[in-house]
N, C-alpha and C positions, 0 to 999 in steps of 0.2 A: 428207244433209250437203252443205253448199256449201263450196267451196274458193276463197279469194281468192289469185290468182296475179299477181305484179307482173312486168312485162317492160319493156324499154326503149321499146317501141312503145305500151304502154298497159296498162290493168288488164283481167284476164280472170277471169270467174266460172265455175267448173266445178261440175257436180253429180255427186256420187259415186253410181254406179248400183249397185254391189255393195259394201256396207260391210263385209261379212264378210271380204273379202280384206285389209282394213287390219289385221286382227288378226295376220296372218302377216307381220310386218315384215321378217324376214330373207329371205323368198322373194318379196317384193312386186315386186322388179325383174324377175322372170321374166314377170310379167303385162304388162310394158311393153316386151318385146323387139321386138314388131312394132306398127305403127300399128293393125292390126286388133284385136289383143289390148288395146291401150290404150283404144280406143273402146268396148270392152265394160266397162271399169272406170269411166271418167269421160267426161263429155260437156260440151262448151262451151255455156254458157247465155247469157252476155253478154260482149261485148268492147268496152271504151271506149278508143278510140285517142287518143293525144296529138296536138294540132294542130301543135306545133313543139318544138324543143329546149328552149326556155325553159320551156314547161309541163312537159316531162319532167324538167328540172332541179329545178323547184319541187316536183314530186311526190316525186322521189328524195330531196331534202334533207329534206322533211317526214318521209319514212319513216326516214331515218337518225336524225333527232332524236326519233323516236317520236311524231309528231304526225299529225293527219288533214288532208290537203290538200283543196283545193276539188274536184278531180276525183274523189278517192276518196269524199268525202262525197256527191257527186252519184250515184255508182255505188251506194253503199250504200242511199241513199234510194230509188233507182229500182228496184233489183232485190231486194236482200236484205230490205228492210222489208216487201215483199209476203209473203215467206215467213218471218216472224219466228219461227215455231216450229222452223225448221231451225237447226242449229248451223253456225257459220262457222269453218272451219279457217284459222288464221293462222300464218305462218312466224315472226313476231316476237311474243313474249309481252307485251312492253311496249306494242306497238301494240294488241294484243287487249284489254288493260286499258283503254286510252283509248276504244276503240270501245264496249266494254261500258258504260263510264261515261257517254258522251255519246249513243250511239245506242240504248242498252238492248238490245243484241243479245248472245246467248250465244256466246262465242268459245272455240275449242279449240286448244291447242298441246301436242303430244306427240311422242315419237320416231316414231310411225307417220305423223303429219302431215309431219314433216321428210322422211321417206323418200318419201312421196307427192309432195312438191314436187320432189325430185330426179328422180323417175321422169317427172313431167310435163315437166320441163325437157328431158329427153332426147328426148321425142317432141313438143316444142312446135310444130315446123313442121307436123306432120300434124294435131295437135289444134286449132290456131288456123288457120282457113281465111281466105283473103283477104290473107295477108301473105307475099310472096315472101322467100326466104332472104337475097337481097342487101339488101333494104330493112331487114330486121331487123338484119343485121350493121352496116350504115351507121348506123342509129339507135343501136345499142349503142356504136359507136365514138365518135360525137358526144356521147352522154350521159356516157361515161367521161371524155372530155376536159373537158367542162363541170363535171362533179362534182369532178374533180381540181383544177381552178382554184378552185372554190368552197371546197374544203377547205383549200387553201394560202392562200386569201384574198389573191391578188395585188392590189396597189394601186400608184398612182404613187409613194407614199412608199417602197415596197419595191424600187424599181428600183436595182440596185447598179452599173449602168454609170456613173452619175455619180461614184460613189466611186472607181472604177478610174481614170477620167480625172482626177479632182481630185488624187489622190495622185501620179499620174505628172507632172502639171503642177507640183505642189509640189516634187518632186525636181528637175525641170528648173529651176525658179526658184532653188532653193538653189545649183545649180551656176553659173548665170549671175550670181547675186549675188556669189558668191565671186570669180569672174573679174573682174567690174566693180570690186569693192572693192580687189582686189589691184592692178589697173591704176591706180586712182585714187591709192592710197597711193604707188605707185612714181612716178607722174607728178608729183604735188605734192611728193613727197619731195626732188626736185631743188631745189625753191625753198625749202622749209621742212622739213628732215629731222627736226628736233627734235619737231615736232607729232605724228608717228606714235608716238613712245615715250611721250608724255605722255597722249594720248587713245587708249585701247585699244579702246573700243566703236566698231564700224564705222559704225553709223548716226549716232552723235554726231560722228564724225570728218568724215563727208560733210556734215553740216549746218553744222559749224564752217567747213569750207573754203568752202562756198557763201556763208556769211555774211561772212567776212573778205576773201576774194579774195587780194589781195597782202598779204604779211606786214607791210608798213609800215602797213596799216590796223588792225592788232590793237590798238594803243594807244588809238585812239578808238572802238572797237567794243564793244558790250555783249553778252557771251556768257552772261549769267546764266541765260537761259531754256533754254540748250542744255546747259551743263556747270556743275558746282558752282563756288563762288567760289574754293576753294583751287586747283583745276585751272586756272581762268581766270587766276589770278595767275601760275601757272607758265608758261602759254602766253605771256602778255605779257612776262614776263622772258626767256623763250627767244627771242622774236621780236627783241629788242633785240640779242642776241649771236649770232644765227643764222649758220651757216656756209654756207647755201644760195646758189645762183646766182640771178642776176636773170633774170626772164622777162618777156615782153611781155604786153600787155593781151589780145591774141588768144589766147595760150596760157591765160591765166587764164579767159577766156570758155569755151574748150573744156572745161577742167577743171570749171568750174561746171556746164556742161551735163551732163557725166558724173555729177556728184554729184546733179543733179536726177533722172536716170534711176535711180540707186541708191535714192534716197528713195522714188520712185514705186513701184518694184518691191517694196521692203520693205513699203510700206503695202498693196499688193495681196496680198502673201504673207500678211500678218496677216489680211486679210479672207478669203482663200481657206482659211486654217486654221480660222477660225471656222465657215465654211460646211461644211467637212469634218467638224468636230466635231458639228455639228447633224445632218448626214446620217447619221453613224455611230450617233448615239444613237437616230435614228428607225428605221434598218434593222437594226442589230445591237447593241442596248443591252447585252445580257449579255456579248458578246465585248468590247465597249468597256470595260466595268467590269473584266473580267479582265485584259486586256493593254494597254489604252489605245487612243486613237484612231488614232495613226500606225501602230502595229504591226498592229492589226486591219485597217486599210485596206490595208496592204502584203500581208497574208495573203490578203485577198480579191482584190487585184490579181494576185498571183502565181498563184492558182488559176483566175482568169478570172471567177468570179462567186461569190456567196455559196452558191448551190446546189451548185456544183462543190466548194467548200470543205467543205460539209457531208457530201459523199460520202467524203471522205478520213478514214482512221482516225487515231487520236491519234498513232501513231508517225510517220505522214507529216507531220502538222501540226508535230510537234516539230522535224523536220529540213528543213522547207520553206524553201527559199532556200539550202541548203547541198548542192545536188545534185552540184556539181563535186567538192567534198571527199568526198562519199559514194562516188561512182564511182571516184575516185582511191584511196580507202582499200580498196574492194573489189578493185581491180585489183592493188594492191601488197600485199594481205593484211595490212593494218594496222588499227588501231582506227577504227571509224566515228565521224563527228561526233555530238556529244550535243545540239546545238541549231543552229538556223538563224536565221530572222527573229525567233523568239521570244526570242532572247538579249537583245534591246533592251527587253523588258518590264521594268517597274519591279521586279517580284517577283524576277526572275532577277538583275537588276543589284545589288540590295541584299544578296545572299547572298555568303558566302565562296566562294573558288574550289573548295574541297573539296565543297561542297553544291550547286554550280550544276547539275550533271548531274541530281541527284535532283529539285530544284525544277523544272527545265525539263520533266522527264518528267511530274511531277504536274500542272504547269500546262497542259501539252499535253492531258492526259487530261480535265481540267475544261473547257478551252477547246473541245475537240471537242464536248462535251455542250452547251456554250453556243451554239456555231455551229449545231448541229442544232435547238436550241430556237428560235433566232432565225429560221432559214430555214423551218422547217416548223411552228412553233407558232402558236397563235392569239393568245396574249397578247403585249403589247408592253412589258411592264414588265421591270425589271432585277433583280428579287428573287433569282432563281436565281443570277445572276452575283455579286451581292453576298454571298450566303450561301456560295458556293464560294470566293470570295476570302478570306472570313473564316476558312474552314477551312484554306486554304493558308497564310495568315499564322500561324495557330496552329501548324501543322506546321513552318513555318520557325523559329518561336521555339523549338520543341521540339528541332529539329536543332541550332540554335545553342547552346542551353543544355546540350546533352549533352556537348559538348566542354569547357565550363567546369566542369561537374560532375566530369568525369574528372580535371581538373587539380586542383581545389580539394578534392574529396571531400566536398562539402556534402550531396549526395544520399545517403540511407541505403543504398539498394541498390548504388549505384555505389561508395560508400565501402567496403562489405563486399567487393565483387568486386575492386576495384583498391586494396587497402591498400598504403600506401607503407612500405617497409622500408629503413632506412639501412644501407648496407654500406660500412664504411670500410676502406680498404686503406692500411696504414702501410708506407711504403717507407723503408728504412734507407740512409743516405748511405754510399757506398763511396769512401773517401778514396784508394784505390789509383790511381784515374784521374788524380790530380793529381801523383803522384810522378814525378820526372824521373830517379831512380836506376835503372839497369838491373837488373832482377830476375833472380835465378838460375833456371835451368831447373827444371822440375818433377821430373825424374829425380834431380837432385842434391839437391833439397830432401827428397825421399822417402828417399834414402839417409842423409842427415844425421839425420832423425827416427828411422830404424831404428837407427842407431849409438847415439843417446842412449838409446833404449829397451833395447838389449841390452848396454850397458856393464856393469851389475852382474852379468850372468849369465856373461859370457865368462871371467873369472878363475876362477870356480868350476869351469867345465867343463875348463879347462886344468889346474888343480890336480888334478882327478880323473884326467885322462889321464896326468899326470906321476906320480901315485901308482901307476898301473898299470905304468909303465915302470921307474921307480926309486923305490921306496917308502923305502928305507933312507937315501938322500941327503937327502930333503926332510923327513923326520920331525922333525929338530932345528929346521929353519927355520920350520916351520908350527905348532909347538906353542904358541908365544906368540900367534900370530895366531888360532889356533883357540880359545884361551882367551878372547880379547877379543871374538870375533864373537858377535852376539846369537843367540838360539835360532831366529829366523826363518831364518837362513842354514843352520842345521843341517837344518831341515825341507826347504829347497831341495836340500841335498845328498842327503837321503834320496830325494826325488822324482827327482833326476837319476840316482841309483843304481838306482832301480827301472826306468828307461827302458831300452829295448833298445840293443845296442851300435852298430847301424847309425846311429841318430839321433845318438849321441855323436860318431861319426866325421864326420858332416856338419857339426855345430856347430863342431867343431875346425877344419875346413878353412875355414869362413866366417870364423871369428875370426882366422885367420892372414891371410886376404886383407885384412880390415879393419885389422889391425895395420900391414900394409904401407902402406895408404892413409894411416893416421895419421902414419906416419913421414915420408911425402912431404909432408904438410901442415906438419909441424913444420919440415922443411927449408926449405920455401917461406917460412914465417914468419920463420925465422932470417935467410934471405937478404934479406927485405924490411927 
């Protein structure tokens, strides 16, 4: 059996001396513990060294893609074809299938072959003669770097330094434009203050000022190419009754020069924005589709490069740009920020305040995937970004409709869960609050109510007591009254008679006190 072994320095063909040892897969490593034992199992038959790193890279990429390179084809024809009856042990089954198809050689790939490859790699320096360890390590490092560059497929279009510089320059231009326009409005406002209120667009304002110069020239100037006709009529009317001061021709010349600068910078800013848009679509198309050109460029600029941004997790992408607020929140033990630069994305901006945190978290998760796909992927299309954006928009609609369903109850499930029940509370108007007459105290009211309730009982108790003291004297006076009283009072008399003597004494004393109070009331009424 022959073994094809690939190294960073070249291809090696080994011949297996003792094939019976390959059957013991679990203990095969013991046969390669020392160089002497390893030489008893396998023997180097041929070694084809690479000429340079370019050839090594071509061979390595061919192996990765499962193809036969030129150097490998040369080795197979030179060595293996002579011994076609021998089996060829291959580490990659896909490559073995290609060799069998094109070279008509029987290839073997099994767990025993994989273990044998590992054992050969452990004793590679002793088995392959003529290669010092330093040279092997240097060639391995160079091939690793070259292979990494090939896999990432770096190209001039993928250089993100231009994006970092372009977005920084765009921000600087915006600041300078704002300062220049503010100075121009303030400066020309001394001469024609009404123009600033009529024309709100900054670029149109500067073009108008450059065109008319002194306000006395407004009547004879044509501004239809700069502003609409309605606004032009307002400007001409305001110029006739303007309250501004007179300025010299030199002042007007300086103001016009400033307006020229503003117009030139605005045109350059528009050109720079188009350049940035094209570069973003070339370097990070999926990120651009997800969050937009400006937000994506600011994220790349903040991280330093697209590759550095790809190393960040989604949680870091979400709060990138809000580091000061994050550390302040951690220091004061308050809530951490929910979004940073990603807040300016269109998906976050069009949501309600309640759902901004959820959408920013989901957008950051999808944007992190898009960044890694753009930085490390081979494709340059924006299909993944468009697909993820559609998912986020569907989720956003679902979140927005959930609140509407809760209010209206149109959804079946939500209507069952949140059924509305009307609870009316009827309050009775209390007219006592409007009364101005001083009310009597509660104690006095309570006593009056008790008097009214106990009035029919007191004469009966008294007559009972009087009967006990002097029965003979009152018999004549009460005979007529007893005949006229209804049977109910007789029952009451019987009930009173059945009560114990102690209760009768208490009722008599109470009735005596109430009589005194009644007498006092009568006296007071007579005096009144």
